[in-house]
matplotlib code that plots the C-alpha trace (Angstrom):
import matplotlib.pyplot as plt

x = [0.0, 2.8, 4.6, 1.4, 1.1, 4.7, 4.3, 1.2, 3.2, 6.0, 3.4, 2.1, 5.6, 7.3, 8.6, 10.5, 11.9, 12.9, 15.0, 16.5, 17.3, 18.8, 21.0, 22.3, 22.8, 24.9, 26.9, 27.8, 28.4, 30.9, 32.6, 33.0, 34.4, 37.1, 37.9, 38.2, 41.3, 42.5, 42.6, 44.0, 47.7, 48.7, 47.0, 48.6, 52.1, 51.9, 50.5, 52.6, 56.1, 55.3, 55.4, 53.3, 50.2, 49.2, 49.4, 47.6, 44.8, 44.7, 44.3, 41.6, 39.8, 39.8, 38.4, 35.7, 34.8, 34.3, 32.1, 30.2, 29.7, 28.1, 26.1, 24.6, 23.9, 22.0, 20.2, 19.3, 17.9, 15.8, 14.5, 13.8, 11.9, 9.7, 8.7, 8.4, 4.7, 3.9, 5.5, 3.8, 0.4, 1.3, 2.1, -1.2, -3.2, -1.5, 1.5, 4.2, 7.5, 9.6, 7.8, 8.1, 11.8, 12.3, 10.5, 12.6, 15.9, 14.9, 13.6, 16.8, 19.0, 16.9, 17.1, 20.9, 21.7, 19.5, 20.9, 24.5, 24.1, 22.5, 25.0, 28.0, 26.4, 25.8, 29.3, 30.7, 28.6, 29.8, 33.4, 33.1, 31.5, 33.7, 36.9, 36.1, 35.2, 38.4, 40.6, 39.2, 39.1, 42.5, 44.2, 45.5, 47.1, 46.3, 47.5, 45.7, 42.6, 39.4, 35.9, 34.9, 37.3, 36.2, 38.2, 36.6, 33.1, 33.8, 35.1, 32.1, 29.6, 31.3, 31.4, 27.8, 26.2, 28.2, 27.1, 23.4, 23.6, 24.7, 22.1, 19.4, 20.3, 20.3, 16.8, 15.5, 16.7, 15.6, 12.1, 11.2, 12.3, 10.4, 6.7, 4.1, 2.7, 6.2, 6.7, 3.4, 4.5, 8.2, 8.1, 6.2, 9.1, 11.2, 15.0, 15.3, 18.8, 20.1, 23.0, 25.5, 28.2, 30.9, 30.6, 30.4, 33.5, 35.5, 34.3, 35.4, 38.8, 39.4, 38.1, 40.3, 43.4, 42.6, 42.3, 45.4, 47.4, 46.0, 47.0, 50.5, 51.0, 50.0, 52.4, 55.2, 54.6, 58.2, 59.3, 56.4, 56.1, 53.0, 52.5, 51.5, 48.6, 47.4, 47.5, 45.7, 43.0, 42.1, 42.5, 40.7, 37.7, 37.4, 37.9, 35.4, 32.7, 33.3, 33.2, 30.0, 28.4, 29.4, 29.1, 26.0, 23.8, 25.0, 24.6, 21.0, 20.0, 22.0, 20.7, 17.1, 17.9, 18.8, 16.2, 16.5, 15.1, 11.8, 11.6, 9.6, 10.0, 13.6, 12.4, 10.6, 13.8, 15.9, 13.4, 13.4, 17.2, 17.0, 14.3, 16.6, 19.9, 21.8, 21.2, 22.4, 25.7, 26.7, 25.7, 27.3, 30.6, 30.5, 29.6, 32.5, 35.0, 33.6, 33.6, 37.3, 38.1, 36.3, 37.6, 41.1, 41.2, 40.0, 42.5, 45.4, 44.4, 44.3, 47.6, 49.3, 47.9, 49.0, 52.6, 53.4, 54.5, 56.5, 58.4, 58.9, 60.3, 62.9, 64.7, 65.9, 65.6, 64.8, 61.9, 64.0, 67.3, 67.6, 70.8, 71.1, 67.6, 66.1, 64.5, 61.0, 61.8, 63.0, 59.7, 57.9, 59.9, 59.2, 55.4, 55.4, 56.8, 59.5, 60.7, 64.4, 66.2, 69.9, 72.1, 75.5, 78.1, 79.9, 82.2, 81.9, 83.7, 82.2, 83.1, 83.7, 81.7, 83.7, 82.0, 83.1, 83.5, 82.7, 79.2, 78.3, 79.8, 77.5, 74.5, 74.8, 73.4, 70.8, 70.8, 68.5, 70.2, 68.0, 68.4, 65.8, 64.4, 61.6, 60.1, 61.2, 63.1, 65.5, 67.1, 68.2, 71.8, 73.0, 76.4, 79.1, 81.7, 84.0, 81.1, 79.5, 82.7, 82.9, 79.2, 77.9, 74.7, 76.4, 74.9, 71.7, 73.5, 74.4, 70.8, 69.6, 71.9, 69.3, 69.4, 71.9, 74.9, 74.0, 77.1, 79.5, 81.9, 81.5, 84.7, 84.8, 87.6, 88.8, 87.9, 91.4, 91.6, 88.1, 88.9, 91.8, 89.5, 89.0, 85.5, 82.6, 80.8, 77.2, 74.6, 72.5, 69.4, 67.7, 64.5, 62.0, 58.3, 56.1, 54.4, 55.3, 51.8, 50.2, 52.5, 52.6, 50.8, 53.3, 56.2, 55.0, 54.8, 58.3, 59.7, 58.1, 59.5, 63.1, 63.6, 61.1, 59.7, 58.1, 60.0, 61.4, 64.6, 65.6, 65.7, 66.2, 64.6, 61.4, 59.2, 60.9, 60.5, 56.9, 56.3, 57.9, 56.2, 52.8, 53.2, 54.1, 51.4, 48.6, 47.8, 47.9, 45.8, 43.2, 43.1, 42.5, 39.8, 38.1, 38.0, 37.0, 33.9, 33.1, 33.4, 31.3, 28.6, 28.6, 28.6, 25.4, 23.9, 24.5, 23.1, 20.1, 19.4, 19.5, 17.3, 14.8, 14.4, 12.7, 10.7, 7.4, 7.6, 8.0, 5.1, 2.4, 4.4, 4.4, 0.7, 0.1, 2.0, 0.0, -3.3, -2.3, -1.7, 2.0, 2.8, 4.5, 7.4, 8.0, 7.8, 10.3, 12.6, 12.4, 13.3, 16.2, 17.7, 17.3, 18.9, 21.6, 22.8, 23.2, 25.3, 27.3, 28.5, 30.2, 31.5, 33.4, 34.9, 35.8, 37.6, 39.7, 40.6, 41.7, 43.8, 45.8, 45.6, 47.4, 50.5, 51.2, 51.4, 54.4, 56.6, 55.3, 54.6, 57.4, 55.3, 53.3, 50.0, 48.4, 49.2, 46.0, 43.9, 41.1, 40.1, 39.2, 37.6, 35.5, 34.5, 33.6, 31.6, 29.5, 28.9, 28.1, 25.6, 24.0, 23.4, 21.9, 19.5, 18.5, 17.9, 15.7, 13.7, 12.9, 12.3, 9.8, 7.9, 7.5, 6.6, 4.7, 2.2]
y = [0.0, 2.4, 1.6, 2.4, 5.7, 6.5, 5.9, 8.1, 10.9, 10.3, 10.7, 14.0, 15.4, 14.0, 17.4, 17.8, 14.2, 15.0, 17.9, 15.8, 12.9, 15.1, 16.9, 13.6, 12.0, 15.0, 15.0, 11.3, 11.6, 14.4, 12.6, 9.6, 11.8, 13.1, 9.7, 8.3, 10.5, 10.6, 6.8, 5.9, 5.9, 4.6, 7.6, 10.1, 8.6, 8.3, 11.8, 14.0, 14.1, 16.0, 13.7, 16.0, 15.6, 12.3, 13.8, 16.9, 14.7, 12.9, 16.3, 17.1, 13.9, 14.9, 18.3, 16.9, 14.3, 17.2, 19.0, 15.8, 15.3, 18.7, 18.4, 15.0, 16.4, 19.2, 16.9, 14.6, 17.6, 18.4, 14.8, 15.0, 18.3, 16.8, 13.8, 15.3, 16.3, 12.9, 11.0, 13.2, 12.3, 8.6, 8.9, 10.7, 7.9, 5.3, 4.0, 2.6, 4.5, 1.4, 0.8, 4.5, 4.3, 1.3, 3.1, 6.3, 4.3, 2.2, 5.3, 7.2, 4.3, 3.5, 7.2, 7.2, 3.9, 4.5, 8.0, 6.8, 3.9, 6.2, 8.9, 6.5, 5.6, 9.2, 10.0, 7.4, 8.8, 12.4, 11.2, 9.7, 12.8, 15.4, 13.5, 13.1, 16.8, 17.9, 15.4, 16.3, 20.1, 20.4, 17.7, 15.8, 12.4, 10.5, 7.1, 4.7, 6.9, 5.0, 6.4, 3.3, 2.7, 0.1, 1.5, 4.9, 3.3, 1.3, 4.4, 6.5, 3.7, 3.1, 6.8, 7.6, 4.4, 4.9, 8.5, 7.5, 4.7, 7.3, 9.7, 7.0, 6.3, 10.0, 10.4, 7.4, 8.9, 12.4, 11.6, 8.9, 11.1, 14.1, 14.6, 14.2, 17.8, 19.2, 17.2, 18.5, 22.2, 21.8, 23.6, 26.6, 27.7, 30.3, 30.3, 33.9, 35.4, 36.7, 39.0, 37.9, 40.6, 38.9, 35.5, 37.0, 39.2, 36.1, 34.2, 37.1, 37.4, 33.7, 33.4, 36.2, 34.8, 31.3, 32.4, 34.6, 31.5, 29.5, 32.1, 32.4, 28.6, 28.5, 31.3, 29.6, 26.1, 25.8, 26.0, 24.1, 21.4, 19.1, 20.4, 23.8, 22.2, 20.5, 23.7, 25.6, 22.9, 23.1, 26.9, 28.2, 25.8, 26.8, 30.5, 30.6, 29.0, 31.2, 34.4, 33.4, 32.3, 35.6, 38.2, 36.9, 37.0, 40.4, 41.7, 40.7, 42.2, 45.4, 45.9, 46.0, 49.2, 51.2, 53.2, 51.3, 48.2, 50.0, 50.5, 48.2, 44.6, 45.0, 44.3, 41.1, 40.0, 40.5, 38.7, 35.8, 35.6, 35.8, 33.1, 30.2, 32.0, 29.2, 26.8, 29.4, 30.0, 26.3, 26.0, 29.3, 28.2, 25.0, 26.9, 29.4, 26.5, 24.8, 28.1, 28.5, 24.9, 25.1, 28.4, 27.6, 24.2, 25.8, 28.7, 26.3, 24.0, 26.9, 28.2, 24.9, 25.1, 28.7, 28.2, 25.3, 27.6, 29.8, 26.8, 25.4, 28.7, 29.1, 25.8, 26.7, 29.5, 26.9, 24.5, 21.6, 20.6, 18.1, 16.4, 15.8, 16.9, 15.5, 17.6, 16.5, 17.5, 20.9, 21.3, 20.5, 23.1, 25.7, 24.9, 26.1, 29.5, 29.7, 33.0, 31.9, 29.0, 28.2, 25.4, 24.6, 22.1, 20.0, 17.0, 14.9, 12.5, 10.8, 13.7, 16.7, 18.4, 20.6, 23.6, 26.1, 29.5, 31.5, 30.0, 31.2, 34.6, 34.9, 33.3, 34.0, 31.2, 32.4, 31.1, 31.6, 33.0, 32.6, 35.2, 33.9, 30.4, 30.9, 33.9, 32.8, 36.0, 35.5, 37.2, 36.0, 36.3, 36.2, 34.5, 34.5, 31.7, 33.3, 34.2, 30.8, 29.0, 30.9, 30.9, 28.6, 28.2, 26.5, 23.2, 24.4, 23.9, 20.4, 19.6, 20.2, 17.5, 14.8, 15.4, 12.6, 14.8, 17.3, 16.5, 16.9, 19.9, 22.3, 23.5, 26.3, 26.1, 28.1, 26.9, 25.6, 23.6, 22.3, 21.0, 18.9, 16.8, 13.3, 12.8, 12.9, 16.2, 16.5, 19.3, 20.7, 22.5, 24.6, 26.6, 28.6, 29.0, 31.7, 29.3, 25.7, 24.8, 26.2, 24.0, 21.0, 18.7, 19.6, 19.3, 15.9, 14.7, 16.0, 14.2, 10.9, 11.2, 12.2, 10.5, 7.7, 8.5, 11.3, 10.6, 14.0, 12.4, 11.7, 15.4, 18.8, 22.2, 23.9, 21.2, 18.5, 20.6, 21.2, 17.5, 16.9, 19.8, 19.0, 15.3, 16.5, 19.2, 17.3, 15.3, 18.4, 20.4, 17.6, 17.2, 21.0, 21.3, 18.1, 18.8, 22.4, 21.3, 18.7, 21.1, 23.7, 21.1, 20.2, 24.0, 24.4, 21.3, 22.7, 26.1, 24.9, 22.3, 24.8, 27.3, 25.0, 22.9, 25.8, 26.9, 25.1, 26.7, 30.1, 29.6, 30.8, 34.0, 35.0, 34.2, 36.6, 39.3, 38.7, 39.0, 42.4, 43.8, 43.3, 43.3, 40.4, 42.6, 43.4, 39.7, 38.8, 41.6, 40.3, 36.8, 38.1, 40.0, 37.2, 34.6, 37.0, 37.6, 33.8, 33.7, 36.8, 36.4, 33.0, 34.1, 37.1, 34.9, 32.2, 34.7, 36.0, 32.3, 31.7, 34.8, 33.8, 30.1, 30.5, 31.3, 27.7, 26.8, 29.0, 26.0, 23.8, 26.4, 28.0, 31.0, 33.1, 31.4, 34.9, 35.2, 35.5, 35.0, 37.2, 34.5, 31.7, 34.2, 35.5, 32.0, 31.0, 34.2, 33.3, 29.8, 31.1, 33.6, 30.8, 28.7, 31.8, 32.4, 28.7, 28.7, 31.8, 30.5, 27.2, 29.0, 31.4, 28.5, 26.9, 30.0, 32.1, 29.5]
z = [0.0, 1.0, -2.3, -4.3, -2.4, -3.0, -6.8, -6.8, -5.2, -7.8, -10.7, -9.2, -8.9, -12.0, -13.0, -9.8, -10.0, -13.6, -12.4, -9.7, -12.0, -14.7, -12.2, -10.7, -14.1, -15.3, -12.0, -12.3, -16.0, -15.5, -12.6, -14.9, -17.7, -15.3, -13.8, -17.4, -17.7, -14.1, -13.6, -17.0, -16.2, -19.6, -21.2, -18.9, -19.4, -23.1, -23.8, -21.6, -20.5, -17.3, -14.3, -12.1, -14.3, -12.7, -9.2, -10.3, -11.5, -8.1, -6.4, -8.9, -8.0, -4.4, -5.2, -7.5, -4.8, -2.3, -4.9, -5.6, -1.8, -1.4, -4.6, -3.6, -0.1, -1.7, -4.1, -1.2, 0.8, -2.3, -2.4, 1.3, 1.0, -1.7, 0.4, 3.9, 3.4, 1.8, 4.7, 7.2, 5.7, 5.8, 9.5, 10.2, 8.6, 10.8, 8.8, 11.0, 11.2, 10.5, 7.2, 6.3, 7.2, 4.8, 2.1, 2.5, 2.5, -0.6, -2.5, -1.9, -2.8, -6.0, -7.1, -6.5, -8.2, -11.2, -11.8, -11.4, -13.9, -16.4, -15.7, -16.4, -19.8, -20.6, -19.5, -21.9, -24.7, -23.9, -23.7, -27.2, -28.6, -26.9, -27.6, -31.3, -31.7, -30.1, -31.9, -35.3, -34.8, -33.1, -35.2, -32.1, -31.9, -28.7, -27.4, -25.0, -24.7, -24.1, -23.8, -21.7, -18.9, -16.3, -13.3, -13.9, -14.0, -10.8, -9.0, -10.0, -9.0, -5.6, -4.7, -5.7, -4.3, -1.1, -0.7, -1.4, 1.2, 3.8, 2.5, 2.8, 6.4, 7.1, 5.6, 7.6, 10.9, 10.0, 9.0, 11.5, 14.4, 13.2, 14.3, 11.6, 12.0, 11.6, 8.4, 7.0, 7.5, 6.9, 3.5, 5.0, 7.2, 5.5, 6.1, 7.0, 7.0, 10.3, 10.7, 13.2, 12.9, 15.1, 13.4, 9.9, 10.5, 11.6, 8.5, 6.2, 7.8, 7.8, 4.2, 2.9, 4.7, 3.4, -0.2, 0.1, 1.3, -1.6, -4.2, -2.7, -2.8, -6.5, -7.3, -5.5, -6.8, -8.0, -4.3, -2.6, -5.4, -4.8, -1.3, -2.9, -4.8, -1.7, 0.3, -2.5, -2.7, 0.9, 1.5, -1.6, -1.2, 2.4, 1.8, -1.1, 1.1, 4.1, 2.0, 0.2, 3.5, 5.3, 2.6, 0.7, 3.8, 4.7, 1.2, 0.8, 4.1, 3.5, -0.1, 1.2, 3.1, 0.0, -1.8, -5.1, -3.3, -3.2, -7.0, -9.1, -8.1, -6.7, -3.2, -4.3, -6.1, -3.0, -0.9, -3.3, -3.0, 0.8, 1.1, 0.7, 1.5, 3.2, 0.3, -2.1, -0.3, -0.6, -4.2, -5.2, -3.6, -5.7, -8.9, -8.3, -8.0, -11.0, -12.9, -12.0, -13.0, -16.3, -17.4, -16.1, -17.9, -21.2, -20.9, -20.2, -23.0, -25.5, -24.0, -24.8, -28.3, -28.9, -27.8, -30.2, -33.1, -30.7, -29.4, -32.9, -34.2, -31.5, -32.4, -35.9, -38.5, -41.3, -41.7, -43.0, -44.6, -47.5, -48.4, -52.2, -52.9, -56.1, -58.8, -57.7, -54.1, -55.2, -57.0, -53.8, -52.0, -54.6, -54.4, -50.8, -51.9, -49.3, -47.9, -48.1, -49.9, -49.9, -51.1, -49.5, -50.8, -48.3, -47.8, -44.6, -42.4, -39.3, -37.0, -39.3, -42.0, -44.4, -46.2, -48.7, -46.8, -50.0, -50.2, -46.7, -47.4, -50.4, -48.6, -44.8, -42.7, -40.2, -36.6, -33.6, -30.5, -27.3, -24.6, -22.2, -22.7, -20.3, -22.1, -25.6, -26.2, -29.1, -32.1, -35.5, -36.5, -40.1, -40.1, -42.7, -42.6, -40.0, -37.6, -37.9, -37.1, -33.8, -33.0, -30.3, -32.4, -35.3, -34.2, -35.9, -39.3, -38.3, -37.2, -40.8, -42.2, -41.6, -37.8, -37.2, -37.6, -34.9, -32.9, -35.9, -36.1, -39.1, -40.7, -43.3, -45.9, -48.8, -52.3, -52.8, -49.5, -50.1, -53.5, -52.1, -49.9, -51.2, -49.8, -52.3, -52.5, -51.4, -51.3, -48.4, -49.3, -46.6, -46.8, -44.7, -45.3, -43.8, -41.4, -40.5, -39.3, -42.4, -44.6, -42.3, -44.9, -47.6, -45.2, -44.1, -47.7, -48.3, -45.2, -46.3, -49.8, -48.8, -45.4, -45.9, -42.4, -40.5, -37.3, -36.2, -34.9, -38.5, -39.6, -38.0, -38.3, -37.3, -38.7, -36.6, -33.5, -34.4, -34.5, -31.2, -29.4, -30.9, -29.7, -26.2, -25.9, -27.7, -24.6, -22.3, -24.7, -25.0, -21.2, -20.7, -23.3, -22.4, -18.7, -19.3, -21.3, -18.6, -15.7, -17.7, -18.1, -14.4, -13.6, -15.7, -14.1, -10.6, -11.3, -13.3, -10.7, -7.8, -9.6, -11.2, -8.0, -6.4, -9.4, -8.4, -4.9, -6.5, -8.8, -6.4, -5.6, -9.2, -9.4, -6.5, -8.3, -11.5, -9.6, -8.1, -11.6, -12.2, -16.0, -17.7, -18.5, -14.9, -13.9, -16.6, -15.4, -11.8, -13.0, -15.1, -12.2, -9.7, -11.8, -13.1, -9.5, -9.2, -12.3, -11.9, -8.3, -8.7, -12.1, -10.6, -7.9, -10.5, -12.7, -9.8, -8.9, -12.6, -12.8, -9.7, -10.5, -13.8, -11.9, -11.2, -14.9, -15.4, -14.4, -17.2, -20.0, -21.8, -22.8, -20.3, -19.4, -19.7, -23.4, -25.5, -22.4, -23.8, -26.3, -23.9, -21.6, -24.5, -25.6, -22.0, -21.5, -24.6, -23.3, -19.8, -21.3, -23.3, -20.1, -18.4, -21.3, -21.3, -17.5, -17.4, -20.4, -18.6, -15.3, -16.9, -18.4, -15.0, -12.8, -15.4, -16.6]

ax = plt.figure().add_subplot(projection="3d")
ax.plot(x, y, z, "-o")
ax.set_aspect("equal")
plt.show()
């Protein structure tokens, strides 16, 4: 009988359950997507040479687990609030508390397991889709990446089922020990904000100090190493929550005292925000952290992509060098319309390569001289034979001789001395295009034709360095973009779940405003402002976290992590605005029927 009553309640509130299920499904899907990378050690080792990446992912797993814990706690409280009145009625008609307790526990566990299993399947599908889009659009090459990864699925299932077991026990104890009349009227009790100046001041001070410590540890990661990431993880999460918890309550109460609160529906909007203030602070703290993670991951991923040409260009002034190039290969070079082309004759032994000095005096050889490797500041030097003989950068000429002679010593002789050498004469043709990446297809074809391979170890120049850097950064670029999209999806899920979960309760308030003559335009304006606050506040905090958090990537990025930062910020702002418009559209349809 109780089961039938429970199912009847489910049918009447299917829309609320749909919001709950969709939120939990997205949460478990995103957790699985993260774990599919974090637990795949073969993928991490094969696609990046940075040993810290695996440990960084472990810290990320801890942070995401904390976020998931809070998120499931909120989802469970939403489930509990939906069922309190129903279970209170069951008690009034004589249902035993033990039976109700069993029903509560089973219902919570069933919701959790179902949402988790579906979430893992959705996460697998999202992993396939997102990875294919990124690989195709960015031209990446990945090794050992798998959309379905059993350890990730097991980790996701164990975490979520474990949390819902605990949540079910909590619900059982909470509802069976609460009087029936209190359960019936539980949703009628507003959570009014109360100012406690001393407590809030302490929270603000501790929050600011915690965040400052976190920012300092990220900026000094070179000294603190992995301990710095751990410190930042704890202090920034704690500081963000304390600041939201202290400032948001104070802000809502303080704003009502200003004159603008009396204009139009501003007072109503502030009251709406104040009504469930404590729940908002927790959710906004989560959203701020997810905002920082998503924006930071996308920014770093695009940063790795943008620095590839810079790193490739610093290695050599020429794209490639061909020894004894054929007529067909010369035609391929000419088709790329190179900026510079030069041919030098040489005779070689195992340890020494002899050149004609006169050729280098007529066609100076350009070298790259690095002044600061960290900032990629360098200048080009045009060398004649005498300068090149003394230059410490003459190894760049040797690199172009099929790469394998990089350790040989160049010697520049007069035409008479050169002619006396018994070794057979060969030709070295070097050239420079306007952009290695733009001509990578033609350069790849040329390398295959001349060297019978595209392995960068077999030839030198900018194209060889591009291949090596692209292989090293492809994994990091993919991880950043993939996780950025995943965190952005979870951010949207959290915000939309928080806002839409209270939409039915808000419906009667908007009906009252409609009855007293409020126009539809005014109602839409009130909704826009209320939801905009919930989007803007965590967005501001998230941006500040990102600006300071990029400091820790200075040790693994050869260019500044702030280079071209406006582009990922602009892209992210567009996506964030899109989520805002979707949210207010759905919310309006619910509350303005």
